[in-house]
C-alpha positions as CSV (number, residue, x, y, z in Angstrom):
1,M,60.0,56.1,116.5
2,K,63.0,54.1,115.3
3,K,65.0,55.5,112.3
4,I,64.2,53.6,109.1
5,T,66.6,53.5,106.1
6,V,65.7,51.6,103.0
7,Y,68.1,50.8,100.1
8,T,66.4,49.7,96.9
9,L,66.9,49.2,93.2
10,S,64.6,51.3,91.1
11,T,63.5,48.4,88.9
12,C,62.7,46.0,91.7
13,P,59.1,45.1,92.4
14,W,59.9,43.9,95.9
15,C,61.7,47.2,96.6
16,R,58.5,49.1,95.4
17,K,56.3,47.0,97.7
18,T,58.6,47.7,100.5
19,K,58.4,51.5,100.0
20,N,54.6,51.1,99.6
21,F,54.5,49.3,103.0
22,F,55.9,52.3,104.8
23,N,53.9,54.8,102.8
24,E,50.6,53.0,103.3
25,H,51.3,52.9,107.1
26,K,52.3,56.5,107.2
27,I,55.6,55.5,108.7
28,P,58.4,58.0,107.8
29,F,61.7,56.6,106.2
30,T,64.4,57.6,104.0
31,F,65.4,55.7,100.9
32,T,68.0,55.5,98.3
33,D,67.6,53.8,94.9
34,Y,71.2,52.2,94.8
35,D,71.2,51.9,91.0
36,L,70.3,55.7,90.5
37,A,72.8,56.9,93.1
38,D,76.1,58.5,92.5
39,E,79.3,56.3,92.8
40,L,80.3,57.6,96.3
41,T,76.7,56.9,97.6
42,Q,76.9,53.4,96.1
43,R,80.2,52.7,97.6
44,R,78.8,53.7,101.1
45,I,75.7,51.6,100.7
46,L,77.8,48.5,99.7
47,Q,80.0,49.1,102.7
48,E,76.8,49.0,104.9
49,V,75.4,46.1,103.3
50,D,78.7,44.2,103.4
51,A,79.1,45.1,107.2
52,A,75.6,43.7,107.9
53,G,76.8,40.4,106.2
54,V,73.9,40.3,103.7
55,N,73.6,40.6,100.0
56,G,70.4,41.9,98.5
57,F,67.8,44.4,98.0
58,P,65.6,45.7,99.6
59,F,67.9,46.4,102.5
60,V,65.9,47.8,105.3
61,K,67.4,49.1,108.5
62,I,64.9,49.7,111.4
63,G,66.9,51.2,114.2
64,D,69.8,48.6,114.6
65,E,67.9,45.6,113.1
66,V,68.6,44.8,109.4
67,I,65.9,43.1,107.3
68,V,66.7,42.0,103.7
69,G,63.8,41.5,101.3
70,Y,60.2,42.3,101.3
71,Q,59.1,41.1,104.8
72,P,56.1,43.2,106.0
73,D,55.6,40.9,109.0
74,R,59.2,41.6,110.2
75,Y,58.8,45.2,109.5
76,S,55.7,45.3,111.7
77,K,57.3,43.3,114.5
78,A,60.4,45.5,114.5
79,L,58.1,48.6,114.7
80,A,55.8,47.0,117.2
81,L,52.7,47.7,114.9
């Protein structure tokens, strides 16, 4: 299975839906709430988001594919569900 990394905001309803999508489908993923992370982690996340040329949360990386926003159809397609 492809590695899945999710960057979210703790107060964002779309971010919660994104985490719920992966949990409900029993798909393992790692996540970091940007706003609750330490400064060094926040800088690393911003560098990754900037490098991808996007701006927003949730930021989902499935393998090498970046998906921004709550987009369950794209998550499913990227994972061949």
